[in-house]
Structure formats: structure tokens, C-alpha cells
C-alpha positions in Angstrom: -105.9 62.7 29.8 -108.2 65.4 31.6 -110.3 67.1 29.2 -112.9 70.4 29.2 -116.6 68.7 29.0 -119.2 70.9 27.5 -122.5 71.2 29.5 -124.2 69.9 25.8 -122.4 66.8 26.4 -124.4 65.7 29.2 -127.9 65.3 26.6 -126.5 62.1 25.0 -128.9 58.9 25.1 -126.1 57.0 26.6 -125.9 59.6 29.8 -129.9 59.4 29.8 -129.8 55.9 30.0 -127.4 56.2 33.0 -129.3 58.8 34.7 -132.4 56.5 34.5 -130.6 53.9 36.3 -129.5 56.2 39.0 -132.9 57.6 39.5 -133.1 56.9 43.7 -129.6 59.8 43.7 -132.5 61.8 44.0 -134.5 60.0 46.4 -134.7 62.8 49.6 -132.8 60.5 52.1 -131.2 62.6 54.3 -131.2 66.1 56.8 -128.8 68.7 57.5 -127.6 67.0 60.5 -126.3 63.7 58.6 -123.9 66.0 55.9 -122.0 66.7 58.9 -122.1 70.4 57.4 -122.9 73.7 60.1 -126.5 74.4 59.9 -126.1 78.1 60.0 -123.2 77.6 57.1 -126.1 75.6 55.2 -128.6 78.9 55.8 -126.2 81.1 54.9 -126.2 79.0 51.5 -130.2 79.3 51.4 -129.6 83.0 52.0 -127.4 83.7 49.6 -129.9 81.6 46.6 -126.9 78.7 46.5 -129.4 75.8 47.2 -132.6 76.0 45.7 -133.2 72.1 45.1 -134.3 71.5 48.2 -137.7 72.5 50.1 -137.6 75.0 52.8 -138.5 74.1 56.1 -136.6 73.1 59.2 -137.2 69.2 58.3 -136.1 69.7 54.8 -134.7 66.6 53.4 -132.1 66.2 50.9 -130.9 63.9 48.1 -127.6 62.1 47.7 -127.1 64.7 45.0 -128.1 67.8 47.6 -125.3 65.8 49.2 -122.5 66.2 46.8 -123.5 69.8 46.1 -123.2 70.7 49.7 -119.6 69.0 50.2 -118.5 71.0 47.7 -120.0 73.9 48.6 -118.6 73.1 51.7 -114.7 72.4 49.5 -115.0 75.9 48.1 -115.9 77.8 51.0 -112.7 76.1 53.2 -110.3 76.8 50.4 -111.1 80.4 50.2 -113.6 81.1 47.5 -116.1 83.4 47.1 -119.7 83.5 47.5 -119.2 85.7 43.9 -117.5 82.7 42.4 -119.9 79.6 44.2 -122.3 81.6 42.7 -121.4 82.5 38.8 -120.8 78.0 39.3 -124.2 77.6 40.8 -125.9 79.7 37.8 -124.0 77.1 35.2 -124.6 74.0 36.7 -128.2 75.4 38.2 -129.5 78.4 36.3 -128.5 77.6 33.2 -130.9 74.3 33.7 -133.7 75.8 34.6 -133.6 78.3 32.3 -133.0 76.4 28.9 -135.8 73.6 30.7 -133.2 70.4 31.4 -136.2 68.4 32.6 -138.2 68.5 29.9 -135.1 68.4 27.4 -134.5 65.0 28.9 -137.9 63.3 29.1 -138.3 64.1 25.3 -134.9 62.8 25.1 -135.9 59.6 26.4 -139.0 59.2 24.1 -136.8 59.3 21.4 -134.5 57.5 22.7 -136.8 54.5 23.9 -139.4 55.1 21.0 -136.1 54.5 18.3 -135.1 51.6 20.8 -138.7 49.8 20.6 -138.4 49.9 16.3 -135.5 47.9 16.0 -136.8 45.8 19.4 -139.5 45.0 22.0 -138.4 46.7 24.8 -138.5 45.0 27.9 -140.7 45.6 30.7 -139.1 48.5 32.3 -138.3 50.0 29.5 -141.9 50.4 28.3 -142.8 51.4 31.8 -140.4 54.5 31.4 -141.3 55.4 27.8 -144.8 55.4 28.8 -144.3 57.4 32.1 -141.7 59.6 30.1 -144.9 60.3 27.7 -147.3 61.4 30.9 -145.2 63.7 32.2 -144.9 65.7 29.0 -148.7 65.5 27.8 -148.9 67.2 32.1 -149.3 70.8 31.1 -149.2 71.7 35.3 -146.2 69.5 35.9 -144.5 70.8 32.4 -145.3 74.9 33.4 -142.5 74.5 36.3 -139.1 73.4 35.6 -138.0 70.0 37.1 -134.9 71.6 39.6 -133.7 67.8 40.3 -132.8 67.9 36.5 -129.6 70.2 36.7 -125.6 69.8 34.9 -124.5 69.1 38.0 -126.5 66.1 38.3 -125.8 64.9 34.9 -122.3 65.7 36.3 -123.2 63.5 39.5 -124.7 61.0 37.4 -121.5 60.3 34.9 -119.2 59.5 38.1 -120.8 56.1 38.0 -120.0 55.7 34.4 -117.3 54.5 32.1 -114.9 54.8 35.1 -115.2 58.9 34.5 -113.6 61.1 37.2 -116.0 64.5 36.7 -115.3 67.5 38.5 -114.5 71.4 38.4 -111.3 73.3 38.2 -111.1 76.9 39.6 -108.1 79.5 38.2 -106.6 82.0 39.6 -108.6 84.6 38.1 -111.6 82.9 39.8 -112.6 81.6 36.2 -113.9 77.8 36.0 -114.2 74.8 33.6 -115.7 71.6 34.0 -113.2 68.8 33.8 -113.6 64.4 32.8 -111.1 62.5 33.3 -111.6 59.4 31.4 -109.6 56.3 30.6 -111.8 56.3 27.0 -111.7 59.2 25.5 -110.0 59.7 22.0 -107.5 62.0 21.5 -109.6 64.2 18.7 -111.0 65.4 21.9 -109.9 68.8 23.8 -107.4 68.7 27.0 -107.3 71.0 29.5 -104.6 73.4 29.8 -103.8 71.5 33.5 -100.5 73.9 33.5 -102.1 76.8 34.6 -102.9 77.0 38.7 -106.0 75.5 39.2 -108.1 73.9 42.1 -109.7 70.4 41.5 -112.7 69.7 43.1 -113.0 66.2 42.1 -116.9 65.1 42.5 -115.8 61.2 43.3 -113.7 62.2 46.2 -116.9 62.5 48.4 -118.2 59.3 46.7 -115.3 57.6 48.1 -115.5 59.3 51.4 -119.5 58.4 51.4 -118.9 55.2 51.3 -116.1 54.7 53.5 -117.5 56.3 56.8 -118.8 53.7 58.7 -121.7 56.3 60.0 -123.2 56.7 56.3 -123.8 52.8 55.9 -127.9 53.1 56.4 -128.2 55.8 53.5 -125.7 53.4 51.1 -128.5 51.7 49.6 -131.3 54.1 50.1 -129.2 56.9 48.2 -128.6 54.9 45.4 -125.2 54.4 46.1 -124.7 50.3 46.6 -127.2 47.5 46.3 -128.2 45.2 48.2 -125.3 42.4 47.2 -123.0 44.9 47.6 -123.5 46.7 51.3 -123.1 42.6 52.0 -119.6 42.8 50.4 -118.9 46.3 52.6 -120.4 44.2 55.6 -118.5 41.4 55.9 -115.1 43.2 55.0 -116.5 45.4 58.4 -116.9 42.1 59.8 -113.3 40.4 59.0 -115.3 37.9 57.3 -114.0 37.4 54.2 -111.6 35.0 53.1 -111.0 35.8 49.2 -112.3 38.4 47.1 -112.7 38.5 43.0 -113.1 41.2 40.8 -113.3 41.1 37.3 -113.6 43.8 34.7 -115.5 44.9 31.9 -112.4 45.9 29.5 -108.6 44.0 29.3 -108.1 44.9 32.4 -107.0 41.5 34.7 -109.0 40.5 37.8 -107.9 41.7 41.1 -107.8 39.0 43.7 -107.1 39.9 47.1 -106.5 37.2 50.0 -106.9 38.1 53.7 -105.0 37.5 56.7 -105.9 34.5 58.3 -107.9 37.3 61.1 -109.9 38.2 57.6 -108.9 40.9 57.5 -108.0 44.0 54.4 -105.6 45.9 54.3 -106.1 49.8 54.3 -105.2 50.0 50.5 -107.3 47.0 49.3 -110.2 47.9 51.1 -110.2 51.3 49.9 -109.6 50.0 45.9 -112.9 47.5 46.7 -115.3 49.9 47.9 -114.1 52.2 45.4 -115.2 49.4 42.8 -118.2 49.4 44.2 -119.5 52.9 44.9 -118.6 53.9 41.1 -119.8 50.7 39.6 -116.2 49.9 37.7 -116.4 46.2 37.6 -118.2 43.0 35.6 -118.5 40.6 37.5 -117.5 40.0 41.7 -117.0 36.5 43.6 -116.6 36.7 47.6 -115.5 33.4 49.6 -116.1 34.1 53.5 -114.1 32.7 56.2 -117.9 30.8 58.0 -118.4 29.0 54.6 -120.6 30.9 52.8 -119.9 32.3 49.2 -121.2 35.5 46.9 -121.5 36.6 43.5 -123.2 38.4 41.3 -122.8 40.7 37.9 -123.0 44.3 36.9 -123.4 45.4 33.8 -122.6 49.2 33.1 -123.8 51.4 30.8 -121.3 53.0 28.8 
């Protein structure tokens, strides 16, 4: 099911909790050369004010969210979208967030959420630290006087890719209008569906995440950029080293576990390998058990935020 999503839906407590868990997505770890985009094209976008979450300077660094936005711009460019249309989408996802001071709204919603939670049961040390930090930011008049550009609607779209098996992206129509969309197995029939019969271009954000995980030259960024944790990266490395005997992936829903047996040489076929990488990258699992060809084993769980 594919539905039009309103920006206001990005501000619910569930999204905020998920966003907290993916805070590393905002860590600056890339340079222009790591993103595989022509530097001249990048500077053209800078001049057009299409990239304003990154500091000026030759040695500017980018977060994974910045990386995904640049990949989105590159797709629009290759598909023939005008700079005018790019700026309209940028205004909706970034400028609107700055004008509405989404960063401050997010902090206030965090404080309300964690405070409400503390009234029902004691907070964990991590939750207590987040509540204190949010209150400190809100009390800092200098910090609050300038909108936090890293918290924008595009960032929250990215966060939603990592929850509930969602696919979130942008639909662009012939008349140069656009909509944000969400594809998930957990939406109700009452939600308004998009009219997919209209001619359109679909730009799914998670396609770039899958592409990134599958690229061997991006492996060194997987953990620093917040895409995989250390255990998930071990699974990828065992796959690339052809050292897997059997892997079992379980899910939170009623889906049957995926059990993949490898060949005698430890090779996982292409479709299964892509399925495993997608599952790890988008956190669509509850547990993973791995047996290697050298006799070792690895198992871990993931509690998904709905």
C-alpha cells in the first residue's frame, strides 16, 4: 500500500524515539570524493542553495543523511528535473523545517515524551540522559536562537526508512508537482492512498541505502555512519569472505524465519545476499543466528521501534 504522507506525521513520539536511535546518521564522516558525485555539480547545487546542512569550506564533511540528499539530487538531475523543481522540493523538506523551527519542536516533544514515560515507570540511564540533554538544549538561549538545520523533514523521512519495514520517498509528476509517499505493510485502509495511475517518477530513499550497503568501497563507513552496528558488519564480512555455512533471520511479525544454506564453497547466491544486506541495513529483523564454515557462531537480536 502506498500513501501520501503529510509532514505533520513526522512529529509523533514514535518517530522521535526512532530518530534518537539513529542519531549517528547525522555524524559528519564523508567528503565529496566519497559520495561519487562530480565536484563541479556539487558546487552548482551549493550555489543554488540546494545543500545548506553542510559547512562551507574545501574540507567540508557530510553525514549519511547529507549523502542520501545528494544522491536524491543526482537522481533528479539525471531524470531531467529542473533546478526550479529541485528548489521546490528542498523548500518543502528543508526551508519549511527551518521556518517552523522543527529542531526546537523535536526537543520539546522529546521532553514531553520522556517526562510522560517517567510518570509511568522509571527511565533507564540512557533515557534519563536524553531527557536531561533535551532540557539543557531548550534552556540554552544561544543554541535555541538559531534553527538546527540538521533536523529537517528529509532527515525524518530517512529515519522512517529504518522503522516498520517502510519505504519512503518522493513522487514527481508530469506537471512538476510532487508528493511524499510511504509504502508499508502496517498502514490501515482508512489512510488516503496516492493515485498511482498518474504518470510519475518515483524516487525511493531506501534504494540508496541498499546501494550503499552493497558497495564494498563504502564498508569503512557502515558503522561510523550509523547504518550497521559491529555485529551486523560481521555478518557482511563473513558473507564477503565466503565463510557462512547457514544463516537464520527471524522477524517480529508472523513471517516465517528465513533460513539460507550456503554452497560447499561458502557462497551465498546474489538474490539471497541482497536480501540479507537489505534486512540488516533497514533493521527488518528480530534476531539473527549465523554458523560459519570455520566452526564459529554468532547470534544477536534487534528490538525494532514501531
